[in-house]
N, C-alpha and C positions, 0 to 999 in steps of 0.2 A: 087270076090265080086260085086263092085261094075253097069260091067256090070250087074251077074247075077240079082242083086237087079232090076238094069233094063228094064230085058225082065222078068221078072215077072208083075212086074207092069205096064206094055204096056198093057200084057195078061188079068190082071186081070183091064185093063180100059175100054177095051173091051167088057169082058164079063160081064161089069155093064151096060155098054151103049149097050149092045141085052137086056137084061133086067135075063140076065142069074145070081144072089145073088147064089152061091152054093156055081157055077162051079167061084167066083168069090174072095170070101169068103175062098174055097179047100183050093186057093193058095196064098190067105192073111198066112193062121193059118205056112202054106208050108216057108215063106220065115225064112228067117234061122236070114234076119236081116230086122229091123224094121224103120223107122222115121219117119216123121212130113207126106212127103207126100204120102208114099203107108198107112199111115192112111186116113188124106186126104180122100181119092181115099174110101175108105171102110165108111167112114161117110158121103160123098155127096151122096157113089152110094142108100145107104143102109136109104127103110123107120126104123129101128128103129138104128137111127144117136144116141142118147144121148147113149144108149147103149154102143153103140162101142166107144163115144168118156170120157168114164167114164173106158172103158175095157183098150183104150190108156191111160190114166190117174192111172190105179194099173198096167201094166203090162210090163211098161218102168224106173218104179221106178222113176219118173220124167229125167228120160234120156226124156225123148223126150216128151219140150214144145212146144204146143198150139203152132203154128200163126195168123195170120189178116187171112187164108184164113180156116180152124180151127173156128172160130171164127161166121161168113160173115154162115156158114159150121151149126152149132150147132146152130142162131143164125129164120136164116132161117128152120131148123128144127124143133121149136119152133112154129115161127109161123106159119105153116103148121098142125100144134100139135092145135091150139090157144092156147099158151102160153106163148105169147106178146096181 
């Protein structure tokens, strides 16, 4: 299972780096198991970072806790929106 998550995550990161957000999000939605690292990737690579953070909170039922990278990405998203 971990190997599958790692391969999906790597593919997702490549798509995010080349600007293929829809393809990256399709990979993310297809993941059987998501963790804070996969969520952080969608938050970092997305213009809708705050929306993805909210989904992380809702969809994981508290099982996935934000880490310092999550918080840094959220603060960056807020700053780019002029919300800080």
